[in-house]
C-alpha positions as a LaTeX table, in Angstrom:
\begin{tabular}{lrrr}
\hline
Residue & $x$ (\AA) & $y$ (\AA) & $z$ (\AA) \\
\hline
Met1 & $-0.30$ & 28.62 & $-16.12$ \\
Thr2 & 1.27 & 32.35 & $-17.94$ \\
Ala3 & 2.89 & 31.79 & $-21.84$ \\
Ser4 & 5.98 & 30.66 & $-22.12$ \\
Ser5 & 6.61 & 29.33 & $-18.52$ \\
Leu6 & 9.42 & 26.96 & $-19.45$ \\
Asp7 & 10.68 & 29.43 & $-21.35$ \\
Gly8 & 14.80 & 29.06 & $-21.15$ \\
Arg9 & 14.95 & 25.39 & $-19.39$ \\
Ser10 & 15.85 & 22.40 & $-20.12$ \\
Val11 & 13.64 & 19.07 & $-19.24$ \\
Ile12 & 14.20 & 15.49 & $-19.78$ \\
Val13 & 10.75 & 13.37 & $-19.72$ \\
Thr14 & 11.92 & 9.36 & $-19.83$ \\
Gly15 & 9.60 & 7.48 & $-21.55$ \\
Gly16 & 8.37 & 10.22 & $-24.01$ \\
Gly17 & 8.05 & 7.99 & $-27.51$ \\
Thr18 & 4.13 & 7.29 & $-26.25$ \\
Gly19 & 1.51 & 8.48 & $-23.78$ \\
Ile20 & 1.78 & 10.55 & $-20.93$ \\
Gly21 & 5.30 & 11.56 & $-21.28$ \\
Ala22 & 4.57 & 11.93 & $-25.12$ \\
Ala23 & 1.75 & 14.99 & $-24.08$ \\
Cys24 & 4.31 & 15.87 & $-21.36$ \\
Ala25 & 7.33 & 16.38 & $-24.30$ \\
Arg26 & 5.23 & 18.56 & $-26.35$ \\
Gln27 & 3.34 & 20.27 & $-23.39$ \\
Ala28 & 6.73 & 21.32 & $-22.42$ \\
Ala29 & 8.11 & 22.16 & $-25.75$ \\
Ser30 & 4.94 & 24.49 & $-25.63$ \\
Glu31 & 5.89 & 26.84 & $-22.95$ \\
Gly32 & 8.95 & 26.95 & $-24.63$ \\
Ala33 & 11.51 & 24.16 & $-22.68$ \\
Ala34 & 14.25 & 22.47 & $-24.42$ \\
Val35 & 13.04 & 19.42 & $-23.89$ \\
Thr36 & 15.31 & 15.85 & $-24.05$ \\
Ile37 & 13.17 & 12.55 & $-24.79$ \\
Cys38 & 14.35 & 9.11 & $-23.78$ \\
Gly39 & 13.09 & 5.67 & $-24.90$ \\
Arg40 & 13.97 & 2.30 & $-25.93$ \\
Thr41 & 12.35 & 2.68 & $-29.39$ \\
Glu42 & 13.62 & 4.90 & $-31.50$ \\
Asn43 & 10.93 & 5.33 & $-34.33$ \\
Lys44 & 8.36 & 6.96 & $-31.52$ \\
Leu45 & 10.85 & 9.32 & $-30.18$ \\
Ala46 & 11.50 & 10.08 & $-33.84$ \\
Ala47 & 7.58 & 10.44 & $-34.05$ \\
Val48 & 6.84 & 12.81 & $-30.80$ \\
Ala49 & 10.64 & 14.80 & $-31.77$ \\
Asp50 & 8.81 & 15.08 & $-35.59$ \\
Ser51 & 5.66 & 17.13 & $-34.47$ \\
Ile52 & 7.05 & 19.30 & $-31.53$ \\
Arg53 & 8.98 & 20.59 & $-33.90$ \\
Ala54 & 6.42 & 21.07 & $-36.73$ \\
Ala55 & 4.72 & 23.02 & $-33.62$ \\
Gly56 & 7.88 & 25.39 & $-33.36$ \\
Gly57 & 9.77 & 23.58 & $-30.39$ \\
Arg58 & 12.86 & 22.24 & $-29.23$ \\
Val59 & 13.76 & 18.53 & $-28.64$ \\
Ser60 & 16.25 & 15.88 & $-28.99$ \\
Thr61 & 15.65 & 11.98 & $-28.54$ \\
Val62 & 17.90 & 10.05 & $-26.54$ \\
Val63 & 17.89 & 6.24 & $-27.28$ \\
Ala64 & 18.43 & 4.39 & $-23.30$ \\
Asp65 & 17.19 & 1.91 & $-21.14$ \\
Val66 & 16.01 & 3.68 & $-17.50$ \\
Thr67 & 17.30 & 0.63 & $-15.73$ \\
Asp68 & 20.85 & 1.15 & $-17.09$ \\
Glu69 & 23.19 & 3.58 & $-15.19$ \\
Asp70 & 25.80 & 4.42 & $-18.25$ \\
Asp71 & 22.40 & 5.17 & $-20.60$ \\
Val72 & 20.50 & 7.51 & $-17.64$ \\
Glu73 & 24.21 & 9.25 & $-17.48$ \\
Arg74 & 24.47 & 9.74 & $-20.97$ \\
Leu75 & 21.07 & 10.91 & $-21.01$ \\
Val76 & 21.33 & 13.44 & $-18.45$ \\
Glu77 & 25.03 & 14.34 & $-20.23$ \\
Ser78 & 23.30 & 14.85 & $-23.20$ \\
Ala79 & 20.15 & 16.88 & $-21.87$ \\
Val80 & 22.38 & 19.40 & $-20.47$ \\
Ala81 & 24.19 & 19.82 & $-23.68$ \\
Phe82 & 21.58 & 19.92 & $-25.77$ \\
Gly83 & 19.47 & 22.38 & $-23.39$ \\
Gly84 & 23.00 & 24.52 & $-21.69$ \\
Gly85 & 21.84 & 22.91 & $-18.54$ \\
Leu86 & 19.21 & 21.02 & $-16.59$ \\
His87 & 15.98 & 21.90 & $-14.60$ \\
Gly88 & 13.76 & 19.92 & $-14.86$ \\
Val89 & 13.32 & 16.26 & $-15.14$ \\
Val90 & 10.06 & 14.01 & $-15.11$ \\
Ala91 & 10.92 & 10.53 & $-14.50$ \\
Asn92 & 7.87 & 9.02 & $-16.58$ \\
Ala93 & 9.01 & 5.76 & $-17.61$ \\
Gly94 & 7.52 & 2.42 & $-15.88$ \\
Gly95 & 5.21 & $-0.30$ & $-16.56$ \\
Gly96 & 3.25 & $-2.93$ & $-14.98$ \\
Gly97 & 3.69 & $-6.94$ & $-15.79$ \\
Gly98 & 1.59 & $-10.13$ & $-16.35$ \\
Leu99 & $-1.23$ & $-10.25$ & $-14.09$ \\
Ala100 & $-1.29$ & $-12.53$ & $-11.52$ \\
Pro101 & $-2.14$ & $-13.23$ & $-7.36$ \\
Tyr102 & 1.02 & $-13.33$ & $-5.51$ \\
His103 & 1.26 & $-16.81$ & $-4.60$ \\
Leu104 & 1.24 & $-17.07$ & $-8.61$ \\
Gln105 & 3.63 & $-14.27$ & $-9.44$ \\
Ala106 & 7.15 & $-15.35$ & $-11.31$ \\
Val107 & 9.84 & $-13.66$ & $-8.96$ \\
Ser108 & 12.05 & $-12.59$ & $-12.43$ \\
Glu109 & 8.65 & $-10.50$ & $-13.51$ \\
Phe110 & 7.91 & $-9.49$ & $-9.90$ \\
Glu111 & 12.23 & $-8.34$ & $-9.42$ \\
Arg112 & 11.56 & $-7.19$ & $-13.61$ \\
Val113 & 8.43 & $-4.20$ & $-13.02$ \\
Leu114 & 10.39 & $-3.22$ & $-9.63$ \\
Arg115 & 13.74 & $-2.23$ & $-11.34$ \\
Leu116 & 11.86 & $-0.51$ & $-13.99$ \\
Asn117 & 10.00 & 1.41 & $-11.81$ \\
Leu118 & 12.20 & 2.03 & $-8.82$ \\
Ile119 & 15.62 & 1.72 & $-10.33$ \\
Gly120 & 14.78 & 3.78 & $-13.05$ \\
Thr121 & 13.59 & 6.32 & $-10.89$ \\
Leu122 & 16.42 & 5.83 & $-8.92$ \\
Leu123 & 18.75 & 6.67 & $-11.41$ \\
Cys124 & 17.37 & 9.71 & $-13.14$ \\
Ile125 & 17.28 & 11.17 & $-8.90$ \\
Lys126 & 20.78 & 9.92 & $-9.21$ \\
His127 & 22.36 & 11.38 & $-12.01$ \\
Gly128 & 19.62 & 14.13 & $-12.48$ \\
Val129 & 19.68 & 15.98 & $-9.27$ \\
Gly130 & 23.46 & 17.50 & $-9.14$ \\
Arg131 & 22.65 & 19.47 & $-12.40$ \\
Leu132 & 19.28 & 20.44 & $-11.39$ \\
Ala133 & 21.27 & 21.91 & $-8.70$ \\
Glu134 & 24.16 & 23.72 & $-10.84$ \\
Ser135 & 21.27 & 25.66 & $-12.60$ \\
Gly136 & 19.64 & 26.92 & $-9.02$ \\
Gly137 & 17.49 & 24.32 & $-8.27$ \\
Gly138 & 14.88 & 22.85 & $-10.25$ \\
Ser139 & 12.26 & 20.76 & $-10.67$ \\
Phe140 & 12.10 & 16.33 & $-10.20$ \\
Val141 & 8.48 & 14.47 & $-11.08$ \\
Gly142 & 8.05 & 11.03 & $-10.70$ \\
Met143 & 5.58 & 9.28 & $-11.68$ \\
Ser144 & 3.24 & 6.99 & $-9.64$ \\
Ser145 & $-0.07$ & 5.66 & $-10.28$ \\
Ile146 & $-3.41$ & 5.46 & $-8.51$ \\
Ala147 & $-2.25$ & 1.39 & $-7.92$ \\
Gly148 & 0.15 & 3.58 & $-5.25$ \\
His149 & $-2.66$ & 4.47 & $-3.20$ \\
Val150 & $-5.93$ & 1.93 & $-3.53$ \\
Thr151 & $-5.21$ & $-1.72$ & $-3.77$ \\
His152 & $-5.05$ & $-3.48$ & $-7.83$ \\
Pro153 & $-5.71$ & $-7.21$ & $-7.16$ \\
Tyr154 & $-3.11$ & $-9.15$ & $-8.95$ \\
Phe155 & $-1.32$ & $-6.36$ & $-10.51$ \\
Gly156 & 1.69 & $-8.08$ & $-8.12$ \\
Ala157 & 4.79 & $-5.34$ & $-8.11$ \\
Tyr158 & 3.32 & $-2.88$ & $-9.85$ \\
Pro159 & 1.28 & $-1.43$ & $-6.77$ \\
Val160 & 4.68 & $-1.68$ & $-4.28$ \\
Ala161 & 6.50 & 0.11 & $-7.60$ \\
Lys162 & 4.29 & 3.14 & $-7.29$ \\
Ala163 & 4.04 & 3.25 & $-3.51$ \\
Gly164 & 7.87 & 2.99 & $-3.28$ \\
Ile165 & 8.01 & 5.99 & $-5.81$ \\
Glu166 & 6.34 & 7.88 & $-3.98$ \\
Ser167 & 8.20 & 7.30 & $-0.38$ \\
Met168 & 11.22 & 7.68 & $-2.82$ \\
Ile169 & 10.04 & 11.45 & $-3.99$ \\
Arg170 & 9.47 & 12.25 & $-0.29$ \\
Asn171 & 12.97 & 11.18 & 0.95 \\
Ala172 & 14.72 & 12.77 & $-2.09$ \\
Ala173 & 12.29 & 16.08 & $-1.35$ \\
Asp174 & 13.30 & 16.53 & 2.38 \\
Glu175 & 17.15 & 15.32 & 1.47 \\
Tyr176 & 17.71 & 18.20 & $-1.63$ \\
Gly177 & 15.25 & 21.06 & $-0.03$ \\
Ala178 & 18.54 & 23.36 & 0.61 \\
Ser179 & 19.51 & 23.14 & $-2.79$ \\
Lys180 & 16.29 & 23.86 & $-4.13$ \\
Val181 & 15.37 & 21.27 & $-6.07$ \\
Arg182 & 12.15 & 20.40 & $-5.45$ \\
Phe183 & 10.52 & 16.00 & $-5.71$ \\
Asn184 & 6.45 & 15.92 & $-6.37$ \\
Ala185 & 5.25 & 13.18 & $-7.95$ \\
Leu186 & 1.66 & 11.76 & $-9.72$ \\
Gln187 & $-0.74$ & 9.50 & $-9.72$ \\
Pro188 & $-2.72$ & 8.90 & $-12.91$ \\
Gly189 & $-5.72$ & 6.77 & $-13.36$ \\
Phe190 & $-7.33$ & 5.45 & $-15.77$ \\
Ile191 & $-5.85$ & 7.36 & $-18.50$ \\
Ala192 & $-6.57$ & 7.27 & $-22.93$ \\
Thr193 & $-3.07$ & 5.52 & $-23.63$ \\
Glu194 & $-1.74$ & 2.76 & $-25.51$ \\
Val195 & $-1.35$ & 0.32 & $-22.87$ \\
Met196 & $-4.93$ & 0.83 & $-21.63$ \\
Ala197 & $-5.80$ & 0.53 & $-25.43$ \\
Gly198 & $-6.15$ & $-3.08$ & $-24.38$ \\
Val199 & $-9.36$ & $-2.78$ & $-21.91$ \\
Glu200 & $-12.36$ & $-2.95$ & $-23.88$ \\
Arg201 & $-14.93$ & 0.12 & $-23.93$ \\
Gly202 & $-17.72$ & $-0.68$ & $-21.78$ \\
Gly203 & $-16.67$ & $-3.68$ & $-20.89$ \\
Pro204 & $-15.92$ & $-5.19$ & $-17.08$ \\
Ile205 & $-12.61$ & $-4.07$ & $-16.46$ \\
Trp206 & $-13.45$ & $-0.51$ & $-18.46$ \\
Arg207 & $-16.89$ & $-0.14$ & $-16.27$ \\
Ser208 & $-14.74$ & $-1.20$ & $-12.92$ \\
Tyr209 & $-12.47$ & 2.24 & $-13.23$ \\
Val210 & $-15.27$ & 4.30 & $-14.66$ \\
Asp211 & $-17.91$ & 3.43 & $-12.14$ \\
Gln212 & $-15.24$ & 4.27 & $-8.91$ \\
Thr213 & $-14.42$ & 7.82 & $-10.74$ \\
Pro214 & $-16.86$ & 10.16 & $-9.67$ \\
Leu215 & $-16.19$ & 12.49 & $-12.77$ \\
Gly216 & $-17.03$ & 9.52 & $-14.53$ \\
Asp217 & $-15.24$ & 8.89 & $-17.22$ \\
Val218 & $-11.70$ & 8.36 & $-18.18$ \\
Gly219 & $-8.50$ & 10.60 & $-18.27$ \\
Gln220 & $-6.50$ & 11.45 & $-21.06$ \\
Pro221 & $-2.93$ & 12.12 & $-21.28$ \\
Glu222 & $-2.61$ & 16.01 & $-21.55$ \\
Asp223 & $-4.85$ & 15.87 & $-18.28$ \\
Val224 & $-1.57$ & 14.59 & $-16.82$ \\
Ala225 & 1.36 & 16.75 & $-18.75$ \\
Ser226 & $-0.64$ & 20.03 & $-17.69$ \\
Val227 & $-0.11$ & 19.04 & $-14.40$ \\
Val228 & 3.79 & 17.94 & $-14.62$ \\
Arg229 & 3.96 & 21.52 & $-16.50$ \\
Phe230 & 3.04 & 23.38 & $-13.57$ \\
Leu231 & 5.33 & 21.39 & $-11.32$ \\
Leu232 & 7.96 & 22.21 & $-13.60$ \\
Ser233 & 7.64 & 26.15 & $-13.59$ \\
Asp234 & 8.25 & 28.55 & $-10.81$ \\
Glu235 & 4.29 & 28.32 & $-10.43$ \\
Ser236 & 5.05 & 25.68 & $-8.34$ \\
Arg237 & 7.84 & 26.97 & $-6.15$ \\
Trp238 & 6.41 & 26.22 & $-2.71$ \\
Ile239 & 5.06 & 22.77 & $-3.42$ \\
Thr240 & 7.67 & 20.20 & $-2.73$ \\
Gly241 & 7.73 & 16.37 & $-1.09$ \\
Gln242 & 3.64 & 15.96 & $-2.30$ \\
Thr243 & 1.74 & 13.25 & $-4.31$ \\
Ile244 & $-1.01$ & 14.75 & $-5.91$ \\
Ala245 & $-3.92$ & 12.32 & $-8.14$ \\
Val246 & $-5.07$ & 13.46 & $-11.43$ \\
Asp247 & $-7.83$ & 10.32 & $-11.30$ \\
Gly248 & $-11.45$ & 11.75 & $-11.63$ \\
Gly249 & $-11.35$ & 11.21 & $-8.16$ \\
His250 & $-10.69$ & 7.52 & $-8.43$ \\
Cys251 & $-8.87$ & 7.55 & $-5.52$ \\
Leu252 & $-12.13$ & 8.38 & $-3.84$ \\
Arg253 & $-13.67$ & 4.42 & $-3.97$ \\
Arg254 & $-11.70$ & 1.23 & $-4.51$ \\
Gly255 & $-9.27$ & $-0.11$ & $-7.37$ \\
Pro256 & $-10.15$ & $-1.62$ & $-10.86$ \\
Asp257 & $-11.38$ & $-5.29$ & $-11.15$ \\
Phe258 & $-9.63$ & $-7.40$ & $-13.56$ \\
Thr259 & $-10.77$ & $-10.93$ & $-12.24$ \\
Val260 & $-11.97$ & $-11.77$ & $-16.04$ \\
Ala261 & $-8.46$ & $-10.71$ & $-17.18$ \\
Val262 & $-6.96$ & $-13.20$ & $-14.73$ \\
Glu263 & $-9.68$ & $-15.86$ & $-15.11$ \\
Arg264 & $-8.58$ & $-16.64$ & $-19.03$ \\
Thr265 & $-5.11$ & $-17.80$ & $-17.80$ \\
Tyr266 & $-5.75$ & $-19.72$ & $-14.64$ \\
Pro267 & $-8.76$ & $-21.48$ & $-13.92$ \\
Pro268 & $-10.41$ & $-20.40$ & $-10.57$ \\
Glu269 & $-8.71$ & $-23.03$ & $-8.02$ \\
Glu270 & $-5.53$ & $-22.07$ & $-9.15$ \\
Leu271 & $-6.57$ & $-18.16$ & $-8.43$ \\
Gln272 & $-8.22$ & $-19.74$ & $-4.80$ \\
Leu273 & $-5.77$ & $-20.74$ & $-2.21$ \\
Leu274 & $-7.98$ & $-23.71$ & $-1.04$ \\
Pro275 & $-7.61$ & $-25.29$ & 3.31 \\
Arg276 & $-5.41$ & $-28.64$ & 2.66 \\
\hline
\end{tabular}
C-alpha cells in the first residue's frame, strides 16, 4: 500500500463501533479517507471516532440500524454530505444467533440473523451503489465469514447468511461492473474481537479453531482491515466478484466444534435425532 492511498475518498463502514469495523475505519482514515461509521450504540461510535480524530483522521458518526431502510438511506446521504461523495462501502455489520441444531432452531431467531446479515448488506448495496457510480466508480466490500465456506454445526442461519452474502456480491459485481463499481467479499476466520472474547483461551472451542488453522494462531482485526483497505484502493482496480479468505488458512481444513457450548443448553438426547 502507498501512503495516503485513500486520500480524498469518502468511505462508509457499518458496524464501525467495535472489532473489525472499528479497525477498518481506523485504517481507512489513516490512509486519508473521510470515514463515516455507523452502528446502533452511540457511545461505542464516539469512542472510535475520538481515537481516529486523535490520530489526525476525518470521521463522522451515524447511529443507524442496517436492517432499517430509512436508516441506511440516511446513512448514505450523511456520508455523501460529509465526504463530498461516496467512493467506498464496507458492509461489515452482521452477527450470529443462538447455537442449536436445525431441528431446535427458533424460526424467529433464524429470520433475525438472515435479516441482519443479508438484508443489511442488500440495503447498503441498494442505497450505496448509485452514489458510488456518481463518483466515477467505487468499491463495495461485503463481510462474509469462514462459516460461509466450511460447515459450522449448530450455527443456524449464520452460515446460510454468509454464503448468501458471497452470492449477492458476485451478482452485484456482474450487474454493476459497467458502472465501474467493484464488489468483493472477505471471509475472516477466528479474529480476536469482542464477539469472540467469550471463547476460553486454550479451551476446547478455542483449540478447535487454532488446531485447524495452518498458521496456528488467532487473527487480529487489523489483519482484516488491511485487506479491506487494499480493496478500497486503486491498487485493487482489476479485482471484482471475489471472496478472499483472511483466516490463517483455516478454510483449508474443517470448521470449529461448539458441541461443548451447545450441550450447556440442550441435553444430549435433544441434540441427536433418534429413531421413532
